[in-house]
C-alpha positions as CSV (number, residue, x, y, z in Angstrom):
1,X,2.1,-10.2,1.4
2,X,0.6,-7.9,-1.2
3,X,2.0,-4.4,-1.7
4,X,-0.4,-1.7,-0.5
5,X,-1.7,0.8,-3.0
6,X,0.0,4.2,-3.4
7,X,-2.5,5.9,-1.1
8,X,-1.5,3.9,1.9
9,X,1.0,5.7,4.1
10,X,2.1,5.4,7.7
11,X,3.2,8.2,10.0
12,X,7.0,8.6,10.0
13,X,9.3,9.9,12.7
14,X,8.6,13.2,14.4
15,X,10.0,16.1,12.4
16,X,10.7,19.5,14.0
17,X,8.9,21.9,11.6
18,X,9.2,25.2,13.5
19,X,11.6,27.2,15.6
20,X,9.2,26.9,18.5
21,X,9.8,23.1,18.7
22,X,6.4,22.2,17.5
23,X,6.5,18.5,16.4
24,X,4.6,17.2,13.3
25,X,4.6,13.7,11.9
26,X,5.7,13.2,8.3
27,X,3.9,10.7,6.2
28,X,6.1,7.8,5.0
29,X,5.7,5.7,1.8
30,X,5.4,2.0,1.8
31,X,8.0,-0.3,0.2
32,X,6.5,-1.5,-3.2
33,X,8.0,-5.0,-2.6
34,X,7.4,-5.9,1.1
35,X,5.0,-3.3,2.3
36,X,7.2,-2.0,5.2
37,X,7.5,1.7,5.7
38,X,10.4,3.4,3.9
39,X,12.7,6.2,4.8
40,X,11.1,8.3,2.0
41,X,8.2,10.7,2.3
42,X,4.9,9.6,0.7
43,X,5.4,12.4,-1.8
44,X,8.5,10.7,-3.3
45,X,7.8,9.9,-7.0
46,X,8.5,6.5,-8.4
47,X,8.9,3.1,-6.7
48,X,10.1,3.4,-3.1
49,X,11.9,0.6,-1.3
50,X,12.7,0.0,2.3
51,X,16.3,-0.2,3.4
52,X,16.3,-4.0,3.3
53,X,14.8,-4.2,-0.2
54,X,17.1,-1.4,-1.5
55,X,20.1,-3.4,-0.3
56,X,18.8,-6.6,-1.9
57,X,18.2,-4.7,-5.2
58,X,21.7,-3.3,-5.1
59,X,23.1,-6.8,-4.7
60,X,20.9,-8.2,-7.5
61,X,22.0,-5.6,-10.1
62,X,25.7,-5.5,-9.0
63,X,28.2,-6.7,-11.6
64,X,28.9,-10.4,-11.1
65,X,31.7,-11.0,-13.5
66,X,32.1,-14.7,-13.7
């Protein structure tokens, strides 16, 4: 699967933006590796990763003293 370009976003979870309870959807960024929606807003700078890819990246860069 190819990663979507930076302009591609999917609607995220409903976010309560006002005291009156009015709901508004927050745009979510795509993971740069697998293309799944992330937990980060689309306005987040840098490479955004989904929770699965974040976990895999942490395992990959963790110290493996052998």
